[in-house]
A tleap script that builds the chain and sets N, CA, C and O, in Angstrom:
source leaprc.protein.ff14SB
mol = sequence {
  NMET GLU TYR ILE VAL LEU GLU GLY GLU ILE
  LEU VAL ASP PHE LEU ASN GLY ILE ASP GLU
  ALA LYS GLY ILE LEU GLU ARG ALA ASN ASP
  GLU GLY THR ILE CYS VAL SER ALA TRP THR
  CYS ALA GLN VAL LEU ALA SER ALA ASP SER
  GLY ASN TYR GLU PRO ALA CYS GLU LEU LEU
  ASN SER PHE LYS VAL VAL PRO VAL SER TRP
  GLU VAL ALA ARG ASN ALA GLY LYS TRP PHE
  ILE ASP GLY GLY ALA GLY LYS LEU ASP LEU
  GLY ASP PHE ILE VAL ALA ALA THR VAL ARG
  GLU LEU GLY ALA VAL LEU VAL THR ARG GLY
  ASN ARG GLU TYR PRO PRO GLY GLU TYR GLN
  VAL ARG VAL GLU LYS TYR GLU CVAL
}
set mol.1.N position { 88.959 123.550 92.813 }
set mol.1.CA position { 88.591 122.610 93.381 }
set mol.1.C position { 90.110 122.722 94.398 }
set mol.1.O position { 91.193 123.274 94.199 }
set mol.2.N position { 89.707 122.130 95.228 }
set mol.2.CA position { 90.667 121.964 96.166 }
set mol.2.C position { 91.246 120.872 96.475 }
set mol.2.O position { 90.640 119.829 96.229 }
set mol.3.N position { 92.156 120.830 96.902 }
set mol.3.CA position { 93.418 119.666 97.269 }
set mol.3.C position { 92.660 118.640 98.330 }
set mol.3.O position { 92.065 119.356 99.136 }
set mol.4.N position { 92.453 117.249 98.639 }
set mol.4.CA position { 92.473 116.972 99.989 }
set mol.4.C position { 93.215 115.493 99.994 }
set mol.4.O position { 93.050 114.486 99.306 }
set mol.5.N position { 93.962 115.767 100.904 }
set mol.5.CA position { 94.917 114.611 101.509 }
set mol.5.C position { 94.650 114.109 102.011 }
set mol.5.O position { 94.267 114.878 102.892 }
set mol.6.N position { 94.240 112.262 102.667 }
set mol.6.CA position { 93.864 111.931 102.765 }
set mol.6.C position { 95.551 111.178 103.902 }
set mol.6.O position { 96.737 110.963 103.650 }
set mol.7.N position { 94.946 111.083 104.713 }
set mol.7.CA position { 95.593 109.866 106.007 }
set mol.7.C position { 95.541 108.374 105.336 }
set mol.7.O position { 94.805 107.996 104.425 }
set mol.8.N position { 96.326 107.793 105.898 }
set mol.8.CA position { 96.439 106.084 105.568 }
set mol.8.C position { 95.592 105.484 106.172 }
set mol.8.O position { 95.114 104.487 105.631 }
set mol.9.N position { 95.011 105.985 107.809 }
set mol.9.CA position { 94.401 105.378 108.515 }
set mol.9.C position { 92.472 105.187 107.936 }
set mol.9.O position { 91.569 104.534 108.459 }
set mol.10.N position { 92.469 106.098 106.652 }
set mol.10.CA position { 91.063 106.164 106.274 }
set mol.10.C position { 91.524 105.299 105.229 }
set mol.10.O position { 90.559 104.566 105.015 }
set mol.11.N position { 92.437 104.977 104.473 }
set mol.11.CA position { 92.721 104.169 103.337 }
set mol.11.C position { 92.121 102.927 103.595 }
set mol.11.O position { 91.183 102.371 103.023 }
set mol.12.N position { 92.875 102.546 104.639 }
set mol.12.CA position { 93.132 101.012 105.305 }
set mol.12.C position { 91.500 101.011 106.002 }
set mol.12.O position { 90.775 100.020 105.912 }
set mol.13.N position { 91.127 102.134 106.617 }
set mol.13.CA position { 89.761 101.827 106.853 }
set mol.13.C position { 88.579 101.226 105.542 }
set mol.13.O position { 87.754 100.326 105.699 }
set mol.14.N position { 88.799 101.975 104.365 }
set mol.14.CA position { 87.882 101.683 103.325 }
set mol.14.C position { 88.578 100.527 102.969 }
set mol.14.O position { 87.894 99.634 102.467 }
set mol.15.N position { 89.756 100.331 103.106 }
set mol.15.CA position { 90.367 99.086 102.397 }
set mol.15.C position { 89.613 97.408 103.031 }
set mol.15.O position { 89.688 96.229 102.682 }
set mol.16.N position { 88.938 98.159 104.076 }
set mol.16.CA position { 88.850 97.148 105.154 }
set mol.16.C position { 86.567 97.517 105.500 }
set mol.16.O position { 86.002 97.083 106.504 }
set mol.17.N position { 86.064 98.077 104.742 }
set mol.17.CA position { 84.890 97.819 104.568 }
set mol.17.C position { 84.473 98.832 105.339 }
set mol.17.O position { 83.243 98.863 105.327 }
set mol.18.N position { 85.083 99.927 106.204 }
set mol.18.CA position { 84.265 100.552 107.377 }
set mol.18.C position { 83.534 101.501 106.391 }
set mol.18.O position { 84.104 102.251 105.600 }
set mol.19.N position { 82.262 101.371 106.538 }
set mol.19.CA position { 81.595 102.722 105.707 }
set mol.19.C position { 81.747 104.196 106.172 }
set mol.19.O position { 81.603 105.072 105.319 }
set mol.20.N position { 82.004 104.516 107.357 }
set mol.20.CA position { 82.385 106.179 107.290 }
set mol.20.C position { 83.824 106.365 106.072 }
set mol.20.O position { 83.806 107.281 105.250 }
set mol.21.N position { 84.693 105.614 106.125 }
set mol.21.CA position { 85.621 105.913 105.254 }
set mol.21.C position { 84.710 105.752 103.936 }
set mol.21.O position { 84.536 106.756 103.245 }
set mol.22.N position { 84.348 105.003 103.706 }
set mol.22.CA position { 83.569 105.162 102.172 }
set mol.22.C position { 83.372 106.530 101.916 }
set mol.22.O position { 83.776 107.238 100.993 }
set mol.23.N position { 82.481 106.843 103.177 }
set mol.23.CA position { 81.578 108.263 103.104 }
set mol.23.C position { 82.599 109.315 102.445 }
set mol.23.O position { 82.362 110.168 101.590 }
set mol.24.N position { 83.794 109.007 103.089 }
set mol.24.CA position { 85.018 110.201 103.498 }
set mol.24.C position { 85.065 110.563 102.049 }
set mol.24.O position { 84.570 111.526 101.462 }
set mol.25.N position { 85.949 109.319 101.509 }
set mol.25.CA position { 86.192 109.268 100.450 }
set mol.25.C position { 85.298 109.842 99.057 }
set mol.25.O position { 85.618 110.506 98.072 }
set mol.26.N position { 84.219 109.315 99.458 }
set mol.26.CA position { 83.127 110.268 98.026 }
set mol.26.C position { 82.933 111.040 98.411 }
set mol.26.O position { 83.085 111.873 97.518 }
set mol.27.N position { 82.563 111.648 99.505 }
set mol.27.CA position { 82.721 113.454 99.732 }
set mol.27.C position { 84.106 113.993 99.254 }
set mol.27.O position { 84.123 115.017 98.571 }
set mol.28.N position { 85.150 113.419 99.547 }
set mol.28.CA position { 86.452 114.397 99.189 }
set mol.28.C position { 86.679 114.290 97.849 }
set mol.28.O position { 87.601 115.029 97.502 }
set mol.29.N position { 85.910 113.283 96.435 }
set mol.29.CA position { 86.090 113.168 96.034 }
set mol.29.C position { 84.897 114.129 94.815 }
set mol.29.O position { 85.104 114.483 93.654 }
set mol.30.N position { 83.755 114.296 95.639 }
set mol.30.CA position { 83.086 115.054 94.929 }
set mol.30.C position { 83.287 116.516 95.471 }
set mol.30.O position { 82.629 117.405 94.931 }
set mol.31.N position { 84.345 116.907 96.736 }
set mol.31.CA position { 84.812 118.357 96.954 }
set mol.31.C position { 86.148 118.296 96.207 }
set mol.31.O position { 86.476 119.471 96.044 }
set mol.32.N position { 86.846 117.693 95.808 }
set mol.32.CA position { 88.087 118.383 95.357 }
set mol.32.C position { 88.401 117.386 94.609 }
set mol.32.O position { 87.585 116.823 93.880 }
set mol.33.N position { 90.224 116.902 94.760 }
set mol.33.CA position { 91.177 116.091 94.104 }
set mol.33.C position { 92.307 115.129 95.173 }
set mol.33.O position { 93.391 115.431 95.672 }
set mol.34.N position { 91.651 114.136 95.218 }
set mol.34.CA position { 92.650 113.370 96.122 }
set mol.34.C position { 93.742 113.219 96.276 }
set mol.34.O position { 94.247 112.725 95.268 }
set mol.35.N position { 94.501 113.409 97.133 }
set mol.35.CA position { 95.812 113.250 97.337 }
set mol.35.C position { 96.526 112.531 98.554 }
set mol.35.O position { 96.336 112.631 99.767 }
set mol.36.N position { 97.181 111.969 98.006 }
set mol.36.CA position { 98.032 111.322 99.401 }
set mol.36.C position { 99.609 111.501 98.882 }
set mol.36.O position { 100.202 111.532 97.803 }
set mol.37.N position { 99.928 111.601 100.310 }
set mol.37.CA position { 101.909 111.272 100.111 }
set mol.37.C position { 102.085 109.753 99.841 }
set mol.37.O position { 101.549 108.675 100.097 }
set mol.38.N position { 103.322 110.375 99.065 }
set mol.38.CA position { 104.101 108.633 98.871 }
set mol.38.C position { 104.183 107.927 100.381 }
set mol.38.O position { 103.725 106.828 100.694 }
set mol.39.N position { 104.696 108.608 100.988 }
set mol.39.CA position { 104.786 108.329 102.297 }
set mol.39.C position { 103.557 107.253 103.070 }
set mol.39.O position { 103.686 106.302 103.840 }
set mol.40.N position { 102.709 107.718 102.637 }
set mol.40.CA position { 101.160 107.524 102.456 }
set mol.40.C position { 100.996 105.995 102.179 }
set mol.40.O position { 100.724 105.001 102.852 }
set mol.41.N position { 101.310 106.292 100.776 }
set mol.41.CA position { 101.400 104.768 100.102 }
set mol.41.C position { 102.466 103.425 100.535 }
set mol.41.O position { 102.360 102.234 100.242 }
set mol.42.N position { 103.295 103.991 101.176 }
set mol.42.CA position { 104.445 103.109 101.696 }
set mol.42.C position { 103.308 102.364 103.409 }
set mol.42.O position { 103.167 101.177 103.704 }
set mol.43.N position { 102.946 103.133 103.881 }
set mol.43.CA position { 102.533 102.945 104.849 }
set mol.43.C position { 101.036 101.861 104.833 }
set mol.43.O position { 100.900 100.793 105.430 }
set mol.44.N position { 100.008 102.598 103.909 }
set mol.44.CA position { 99.201 101.263 103.220 }
set mol.44.C position { 99.427 100.087 102.984 }
set mol.44.O position { 98.856 99.073 103.387 }
set mol.45.N position { 100.487 100.258 102.154 }
set mol.45.CA position { 100.395 98.875 101.509 }
set mol.45.C position { 101.429 98.160 102.093 }
set mol.45.O position { 101.592 97.057 101.570 }
set mol.46.N position { 102.602 98.574 103.515 }
set mol.46.CA position { 102.945 97.386 104.166 }
set mol.46.C position { 101.478 96.871 105.156 }
set mol.46.O position { 101.165 95.682 105.230 }
set mol.47.N position { 100.835 97.776 105.732 }
set mol.47.CA position { 99.702 97.227 106.305 }
set mol.47.C position { 98.654 96.150 105.899 }
set mol.47.O position { 97.745 95.601 106.522 }
set mol.48.N position { 99.128 96.049 104.594 }
set mol.48.CA position { 98.116 95.581 103.542 }
set mol.48.C position { 98.564 93.844 104.089 }
set mol.48.O position { 99.657 93.388 104.424 }
set mol.49.N position { 97.279 93.230 104.000 }
set mol.49.CA position { 97.449 91.530 103.847 }
set mol.49.C position { 98.112 91.385 102.222 }
set mol.49.O position { 98.482 92.209 101.386 }
set mol.50.N position { 98.041 89.798 102.272 }
set mol.50.CA position { 97.952 89.468 100.946 }
set mol.50.C position { 96.917 89.294 100.391 }
set mol.50.O position { 97.020 88.665 99.338 }
set mol.51.N position { 95.903 89.610 100.684 }
set mol.51.CA position { 94.671 89.731 100.002 }
set mol.51.C position { 94.055 90.915 99.401 }
set mol.51.O position { 93.216 91.049 98.509 }
set mol.52.N position { 94.884 91.965 100.342 }
set mol.52.CA position { 94.900 93.184 100.066 }
set mol.52.C position { 95.355 94.449 99.374 }
set mol.52.O position { 94.827 95.498 99.001 }
set mol.53.N position { 96.650 93.864 99.360 }
set mol.53.CA position { 97.726 94.227 98.630 }
set mol.53.C position { 97.186 94.780 96.924 }
set mol.53.O position { 97.249 95.974 96.633 }
set mol.54.N position { 96.779 93.943 96.125 }
set mol.54.CA position { 96.245 94.580 95.240 }
set mol.54.C position { 95.486 95.372 95.266 }
set mol.54.O position { 95.976 96.371 94.738 }
set mol.55.N position { 94.142 95.613 95.704 }
set mol.55.CA position { 93.490 96.234 95.709 }
set mol.55.C position { 93.600 97.602 96.526 }
set mol.55.O position { 92.704 98.433 96.381 }
set mol.56.N position { 94.594 97.838 97.317 }
set mol.56.CA position { 95.172 98.761 97.929 }
set mol.56.C position { 96.544 99.858 96.811 }
set mol.56.O position { 96.963 101.011 96.715 }
set mol.57.N position { 96.716 98.622 96.256 }
set mol.57.CA position { 97.640 99.095 94.909 }
set mol.57.C position { 96.531 100.034 94.402 }
set mol.57.O position { 96.582 101.230 94.687 }
set mol.58.N position { 95.183 99.355 93.402 }
set mol.58.CA position { 94.417 99.649 92.660 }
set mol.58.C position { 94.038 101.166 93.290 }
set mol.58.O position { 94.330 102.171 92.642 }
set mol.59.N position { 93.400 101.258 94.533 }
set mol.59.CA position { 92.918 102.348 95.463 }
set mol.59.C position { 93.856 103.705 95.462 }
set mol.59.O position { 93.368 104.803 95.195 }
set mol.60.N position { 95.075 103.546 95.747 }
set mol.60.CA position { 96.241 104.065 95.568 }
set mol.60.C position { 96.514 104.897 94.445 }
set mol.60.O position { 96.586 106.123 94.527 }
set mol.61.N position { 96.723 104.005 93.010 }
set mol.61.CA position { 96.564 104.226 92.018 }
set mol.61.C position { 95.748 105.426 91.256 }
set mol.61.O position { 96.024 106.284 90.418 }
set mol.62.N position { 94.632 105.034 91.977 }
set mol.62.CA position { 93.302 106.365 91.861 }
set mol.62.C position { 93.246 107.659 92.054 }
set mol.62.O position { 92.447 108.451 91.554 }
set mol.63.N position { 94.492 107.958 93.117 }
set mol.63.CA position { 94.583 109.209 93.698 }
set mol.63.C position { 95.917 110.219 93.097 }
set mol.63.O position { 96.886 109.632 92.617 }
set mol.64.N position { 95.914 111.172 93.130 }
set mol.64.CA position { 97.004 111.943 92.959 }
set mol.64.C position { 98.399 111.484 94.079 }
set mol.64.O position { 98.387 111.843 95.256 }
set mol.65.N position { 99.304 110.829 93.609 }
set mol.65.CA position { 100.259 110.411 94.397 }
set mol.65.C position { 101.032 111.568 94.086 }
set mol.65.O position { 101.420 111.995 92.999 }
set mol.66.N position { 101.244 112.172 95.737 }
set mol.66.CA position { 102.458 113.383 96.122 }
set mol.66.C position { 103.757 113.274 96.671 }
set mol.66.O position { 103.880 113.219 97.895 }
set mol.67.N position { 105.112 113.219 95.643 }
set mol.67.CA position { 106.131 112.820 96.116 }
set mol.67.C position { 106.688 113.600 96.905 }
set mol.67.O position { 106.492 114.815 96.905 }
set mol.68.N position { 107.545 112.921 97.770 }
set mol.68.CA position { 108.093 113.807 99.154 }
set mol.68.C position { 109.560 114.497 98.617 }
set mol.68.O position { 110.701 114.036 98.580 }
set mol.69.N position { 108.964 115.887 98.200 }
set mol.69.CA position { 110.055 116.605 97.901 }
set mol.69.C position { 111.264 117.466 99.129 }
set mol.69.O position { 111.157 117.346 100.349 }
set mol.70.N position { 112.059 118.075 98.617 }
set mol.70.CA position { 113.360 118.629 99.357 }
set mol.70.C position { 112.183 119.297 100.149 }
set mol.70.O position { 111.871 118.663 101.157 }
set mol.71.N position { 111.491 120.393 99.923 }
set mol.71.CA position { 110.777 121.222 100.971 }
set mol.71.C position { 109.806 120.666 101.870 }
set mol.71.O position { 109.332 121.435 102.707 }
set mol.72.N position { 109.383 119.348 101.851 }
set mol.72.CA position { 108.203 118.635 102.320 }
set mol.72.C position { 109.385 118.125 103.482 }
set mol.72.O position { 109.000 118.114 104.652 }
set mol.73.N position { 110.908 117.676 103.178 }
set mol.73.CA position { 111.381 116.622 103.838 }
set mol.73.C position { 112.236 117.802 104.866 }
set mol.73.O position { 112.793 117.392 105.884 }
set mol.74.N position { 112.273 119.207 104.513 }
set mol.74.CA position { 113.001 120.132 105.187 }
set mol.74.C position { 112.119 120.443 106.411 }
set mol.74.O position { 112.470 120.475 107.591 }
set mol.75.N position { 110.674 120.707 105.787 }
set mol.75.CA position { 109.657 120.917 106.764 }
set mol.75.C position { 109.903 120.158 108.126 }
set mol.75.O position { 110.375 120.478 109.216 }
set mol.76.N position { 109.434 119.144 107.641 }
set mol.76.CA position { 108.897 117.685 108.448 }
set mol.76.C position { 110.131 117.862 109.199 }
set mol.76.O position { 110.017 118.322 110.335 }
set mol.77.N position { 111.391 117.552 108.723 }
set mol.77.CA position { 112.659 117.285 110.055 }
set mol.77.C position { 112.838 118.222 110.403 }
set mol.77.O position { 113.862 118.037 111.060 }
set mol.78.N position { 112.463 119.850 110.536 }
set mol.78.CA position { 112.304 121.095 111.219 }
set mol.78.C position { 111.064 120.993 112.249 }
set mol.78.O position { 111.110 121.250 113.452 }
set mol.79.N position { 110.304 120.698 111.743 }
set mol.79.CA position { 109.226 120.578 113.004 }
set mol.79.C position { 109.549 119.765 114.092 }
set mol.79.O position { 109.644 120.007 115.295 }
set mol.80.N position { 109.770 118.270 113.114 }
set mol.80.CA position { 109.847 117.023 114.392 }
set mol.80.C position { 111.369 118.220 115.592 }
set mol.80.O position { 111.203 118.549 116.766 }
set mol.81.N position { 112.320 118.472 114.931 }
set mol.81.CA position { 113.345 118.614 115.828 }
set mol.81.C position { 113.235 120.042 116.469 }
set mol.81.O position { 113.993 120.635 117.237 }
set mol.82.N position { 111.688 120.503 115.731 }
set mol.82.CA position { 111.630 121.759 117.285 }
set mol.82.C position { 110.572 121.823 117.728 }
set mol.82.O position { 109.774 122.757 117.650 }
set mol.83.N position { 110.397 120.176 118.573 }
set mol.83.CA position { 109.675 120.090 119.538 }
set mol.83.C position { 108.120 119.172 119.073 }
set mol.83.O position { 107.215 118.888 119.858 }
set mol.84.N position { 108.163 118.883 117.752 }
set mol.84.CA position { 107.792 117.734 117.283 }
set mol.84.C position { 107.826 116.311 118.005 }
set mol.84.O position { 106.701 115.876 118.249 }
set mol.85.N position { 108.854 115.527 118.382 }
set mol.85.CA position { 108.950 114.483 118.463 }
set mol.85.C position { 108.036 113.919 119.546 }
set mol.85.O position { 107.567 112.802 119.327 }
set mol.86.N position { 107.761 114.449 120.523 }
set mol.86.CA position { 106.785 113.947 121.606 }
set mol.86.C position { 105.461 113.756 121.082 }
set mol.86.O position { 104.874 112.718 121.386 }
set mol.87.N position { 104.728 114.867 120.107 }
set mol.87.CA position { 103.253 114.709 119.523 }
set mol.87.C position { 103.196 114.133 118.573 }
set mol.87.O position { 102.084 113.614 118.477 }
set mol.88.N position { 104.001 113.859 117.523 }
set mol.88.CA position { 103.864 112.890 116.393 }
set mol.88.C position { 105.042 112.205 115.671 }
set mol.88.O position { 106.217 112.482 115.916 }
set mol.89.N position { 104.722 111.466 114.938 }
set mol.89.CA position { 105.758 110.577 114.260 }
set mol.89.C position { 106.245 110.872 113.114 }
set mol.89.O position { 105.373 111.205 112.311 }
set mol.90.N position { 107.376 110.883 112.687 }
set mol.90.CA position { 108.431 111.784 111.211 }
set mol.90.C position { 106.869 111.846 110.348 }
set mol.90.O position { 106.268 112.854 109.975 }
set mol.91.N position { 106.557 110.690 110.225 }
set mol.91.CA position { 105.933 110.316 109.410 }
set mol.91.C position { 104.364 111.193 108.854 }
set mol.91.O position { 103.880 111.435 107.748 }
set mol.92.N position { 103.980 111.454 110.174 }
set mol.92.CA position { 102.887 112.315 110.382 }
set mol.92.C position { 103.692 114.058 110.208 }
set mol.92.O position { 102.808 114.868 109.932 }
set mol.93.N position { 104.440 114.414 110.264 }
set mol.93.CA position { 104.869 115.552 109.893 }
set mol.93.C position { 105.186 115.697 108.164 }
set mol.93.O position { 105.077 116.728 107.500 }
set mol.94.N position { 105.639 114.232 107.643 }
set mol.94.CA position { 105.875 114.504 106.502 }
set mol.94.C position { 104.239 114.398 105.880 }
set mol.94.O position { 103.786 114.987 104.898 }
set mol.95.N position { 103.696 113.655 106.598 }
set mol.95.CA position { 101.955 113.887 105.552 }
set mol.95.C position { 101.673 116.000 105.912 }
set mol.95.O position { 101.473 116.908 105.105 }
set mol.96.N position { 101.770 116.015 107.135 }
set mol.96.CA position { 101.430 117.655 107.326 }
set mol.96.C position { 102.164 118.840 106.332 }
set mol.96.O position { 101.593 119.902 106.084 }
set mol.97.N position { 103.554 118.482 105.790 }
set mol.97.CA position { 104.421 118.952 105.155 }
set mol.97.C position { 104.078 119.220 103.959 }
set mol.97.O position { 104.350 120.285 103.405 }
set mol.98.N position { 103.247 117.988 103.278 }
set mol.98.CA position { 102.477 117.354 102.152 }
set mol.98.C position { 101.439 118.509 102.043 }
set mol.98.O position { 101.319 119.222 101.046 }
set mol.99.N position { 100.559 118.635 103.405 }
set mol.99.CA position { 99.555 119.295 102.939 }
set mol.99.C position { 99.592 120.830 103.371 }
set mol.99.O position { 98.661 121.633 103.427 }
set mol.100.N position { 100.836 120.984 103.638 }
set mol.100.CA position { 100.938 122.428 103.596 }
set mol.100.C position { 101.642 122.982 102.701 }
set mol.100.O position { 101.893 124.187 102.740 }
set mol.101.N position { 102.115 122.099 101.654 }
set mol.101.CA position { 102.888 122.500 100.747 }
set mol.101.C position { 102.231 122.907 99.242 }
set mol.101.O position { 102.677 123.715 98.427 }
set mol.102.N position { 100.835 121.944 99.142 }
set mol.102.CA position { 100.136 121.404 98.496 }
set mol.102.C position { 98.627 123.107 98.893 }
set mol.102.O position { 97.544 123.470 98.433 }
set mol.103.N position { 99.364 123.442 99.709 }
set mol.103.CA position { 97.770 124.220 100.211 }
set mol.103.C position { 96.454 123.488 100.476 }
set mol.103.O position { 95.481 124.082 100.009 }
set mol.104.N position { 96.269 122.699 100.913 }
set mol.104.CA position { 95.243 121.002 101.263 }
set mol.104.C position { 94.905 121.105 102.398 }
set mol.104.O position { 95.644 121.698 103.183 }
set mol.105.N position { 93.817 120.615 102.776 }
set mol.105.CA position { 93.089 120.189 103.785 }
set mol.105.C position { 93.429 118.687 103.845 }
set mol.105.O position { 93.431 117.862 102.930 }
set mol.106.N position { 93.761 118.518 105.359 }
set mol.106.CA position { 94.281 117.323 105.676 }
set mol.106.C position { 93.139 116.318 105.998 }
set mol.106.O position { 92.514 116.852 106.914 }
set mol.107.N position { 92.789 115.599 105.817 }
set mol.107.CA position { 91.457 114.298 106.487 }
set mol.107.C position { 92.203 113.430 107.201 }
set mol.107.O position { 93.084 112.720 106.717 }
set mol.108.N position { 91.836 113.467 108.498 }
set mol.108.CA position { 92.361 112.074 109.294 }
set mol.108.C position { 91.287 111.913 110.426 }
set mol.108.O position { 90.335 112.591 110.813 }
set mol.109.N position { 91.951 110.521 110.849 }
set mol.109.CA position { 90.599 109.876 111.518 }
set mol.109.C position { 90.746 110.589 113.131 }
set mol.109.O position { 89.836 110.330 113.919 }
set mol.110.N position { 91.574 111.232 113.471 }
set mol.110.CA position { 91.555 111.825 114.471 }
set mol.110.C position { 92.861 111.542 115.659 }
set mol.110.O position { 93.381 112.199 116.561 }
set mol.111.N position { 93.033 110.142 115.054 }
set mol.111.CA position { 93.735 109.516 116.418 }
set mol.111.C position { 95.034 110.053 117.047 }
set mol.111.O position { 95.439 109.777 118.176 }
set mol.112.N position { 95.826 111.140 115.843 }
set mol.112.CA position { 96.884 112.073 116.294 }
set mol.112.C position { 96.517 113.642 116.634 }
set mol.112.O position { 95.862 114.221 115.768 }
set mol.113.N position { 96.807 114.240 117.583 }
set mol.113.CA position { 96.528 115.588 117.495 }
set mol.113.C position { 97.380 116.659 116.644 }
set mol.113.O position { 98.405 117.134 117.134 }
set mol.114.N position { 96.916 117.047 115.300 }
set mol.114.CA position { 97.521 117.957 114.869 }
set mol.114.C position { 97.077 119.189 115.193 }
set mol.114.O position { 95.962 119.685 115.030 }
set mol.115.N position { 98.311 119.748 115.789 }
set mol.115.CA position { 97.505 121.032 116.689 }
set mol.115.C position { 97.388 122.085 115.566 }
set mol.115.O position { 98.239 122.463 114.761 }
set mol.116.N position { 95.741 122.558 115.781 }
set mol.116.CA position { 95.597 123.793 114.774 }
set mol.116.C position { 96.555 124.770 114.758 }
set mol.116.O position { 97.078 125.135 115.810 }
set mol.117.N position { 96.881 125.284 113.597 }
set mol.117.CA position { 97.540 126.228 113.005 }
set mol.117.C position { 98.739 126.415 113.291 }
set mol.117.O position { 99.304 127.499 113.150 }
set mol.118.N position { 99.302 125.314 113.756 }
set mol.118.CA position { 100.727 125.798 114.710 }
set mol.118.C position { 101.644 125.242 113.508 }
set mol.118.O position { 102.769 125.736 113.433 }
set mol.119.N position { 101.207 124.066 112.368 }
set mol.119.CA position { 101.885 123.991 111.618 }
set mol.119.C position { 101.454 124.569 109.877 }
set mol.119.O position { 101.740 124.152 108.755 }
set mol.120.N position { 100.895 125.359 110.238 }
set mol.120.CA position { 99.847 125.807 109.179 }
set mol.120.C position { 99.406 124.652 108.572 }
set mol.120.O position { 99.854 124.436 107.446 }
set mol.121.N position { 98.436 123.653 109.171 }
set mol.121.CA position { 97.832 123.200 107.864 }
set mol.121.C position { 96.548 122.789 108.398 }
set mol.121.O position { 96.590 122.343 109.544 }
set mol.122.N position { 95.429 122.838 107.836 }
set mol.122.CA position { 94.417 122.838 107.963 }
set mol.122.C position { 93.799 121.198 108.256 }
set mol.122.O position { 94.131 120.135 107.731 }
set mol.123.N position { 92.998 121.431 109.082 }
set mol.123.CA position { 92.631 119.726 109.444 }
set mol.123.C position { 91.172 118.976 109.747 }
set mol.123.O position { 90.598 119.195 110.814 }
set mol.124.N position { 90.673 118.186 108.868 }
set mol.124.CA position { 89.356 117.711 108.997 }
set mol.124.C position { 89.302 116.465 109.397 }
set mol.124.O position { 90.080 115.657 108.891 }
set mol.125.N position { 88.316 116.031 110.448 }
set mol.125.CA position { 88.854 114.440 111.342 }
set mol.125.C position { 87.496 114.081 111.325 }
set mol.125.O position { 86.473 114.685 111.647 }
set mol.126.N position { 87.721 112.946 110.873 }
set mol.126.CA position { 86.213 112.047 111.563 }
set mol.126.C position { 86.612 111.201 112.059 }
set mol.126.O position { 87.825 111.099 112.241 }
set mol.127.N position { 85.609 110.136 112.522 }
set mol.127.CA position { 85.627 109.164 113.654 }
set mol.127.C position { 85.184 107.844 112.888 }
set mol.127.O position { 84.691 107.769 111.763 }
set mol.128.N position { 85.451 106.934 113.684 }
set mol.128.CA position { 84.509 105.695 112.999 }
set mol.128.C position { 84.269 104.740 114.270 }
set mol.128.O position { 83.607 103.709 114.152 }
savepdb mol mol.pdb
quit
């Protein structure tokens, strides 16, 4: 089974009842172990309104939550200062470094441009 890292937008879409996000979560669950970065958890919880906070906690708790390790922080910081600052925000690099550390695939809505292979991260995009 492979690790599948979900980006925050997919989880927010799921909590907002977007059918495509539900399908992505179902497929990911069938194909591997769903993981989320601790950074993604903070983003999802910060974006939840008071009515979605507890459901967001329950959803996130159902996945393997990956802490931000020293290696992840080091890689994310290095990629950011080596020209990534204009491409992605630091949080995106934390997620990308998490994917790299796990040897996982990143599933993203595609509103960010992760350069294929540039950061040694496999990306699968979906659209709503």
